[in-house]
C-alpha positions in Angstrom: 44.5 -48.1 -101.5 47.5 -45.6 -102.6 49.6 -43.3 -99.9 51.7 -41.0 -101.5 55.2 -38.9 -99.7 56.8 -37.4 -102.3 59.5 -39.0 -104.3 59.7 -41.7 -101.2 60.2 -44.9 -102.5 59.1 -46.8 -99.3 56.7 -45.5 -96.1 54.8 -46.9 -93.0 51.5 -47.0 -93.8 50.2 -49.0 -90.8 51.0 -51.6 -88.8 49.9 -55.8 -88.5 50.3 -58.0 -85.5 50.8 -60.4 -84.1 52.0 -62.8 -86.6 52.8 -66.6 -86.9 56.6 -67.1 -87.8 58.3 -69.8 -88.2 60.4 -71.6 -85.0 63.3 -71.9 -87.4 63.2 -67.8 -88.2 61.7 -66.7 -84.3 64.9 -68.6 -83.4 67.2 -66.7 -85.9 65.8 -63.4 -84.4 65.9 -64.8 -80.8 69.4 -65.2 -81.9 70.4 -62.1 -83.4 68.8 -60.0 -80.6 70.9 -61.9 -77.8 73.7 -61.1 -79.7 72.8 -57.2 -79.5 72.0 -57.1 -75.7 75.0 -59.4 -75.6 77.6 -56.6 -77.4 75.4 -53.7 -76.1 74.7 -54.5 -72.3 71.4 -53.0 -73.2 69.3 -53.4 -70.4 65.3 -52.6 -70.0 62.2 -52.4 -72.0 63.4 -52.3 -75.6 62.0 -52.9 -79.1 63.4 -54.0 -82.6 62.9 -53.1 -85.5 63.7 -55.3 -89.1 62.7 -56.3 -92.1 60.9 -60.0 -93.0 61.4 -61.0 -96.5 60.6 -64.7 -96.7 63.0 -66.5 -95.3 65.6 -63.6 -94.4 65.5 -60.4 -91.8 66.9 -57.9 -91.5 67.7 -55.9 -88.8 67.2 -51.6 -89.0 67.1 -50.4 -85.5 66.8 -51.1 -81.7 64.7 -48.4 -79.8 65.6 -47.9 -76.4 61.6 -47.7 -75.4 59.0 -49.9 -75.9 57.6 -49.7 -79.4 54.6 -47.7 -81.0 52.8 -51.1 -81.8 53.6 -53.0 -78.4 48.9 -52.7 -78.4 49.1 -55.6 -81.0 50.7 -58.1 -78.8 
């Protein structure tokens, strides 16, 4: 299936989940979340968007609302 959006190189075409992460990767993601929460005093129900590429991850954004993919979990 091909999805086109003009000249945009990447677009969101759906969500998958839940996925199994290796324990070390899950721990690194939790550490990143804890650091963000501590630094910003974030409270309540929030979500994190991140990219996972093999053994690396990048935090994209923190959303101060539940994730739209919450139903997957």
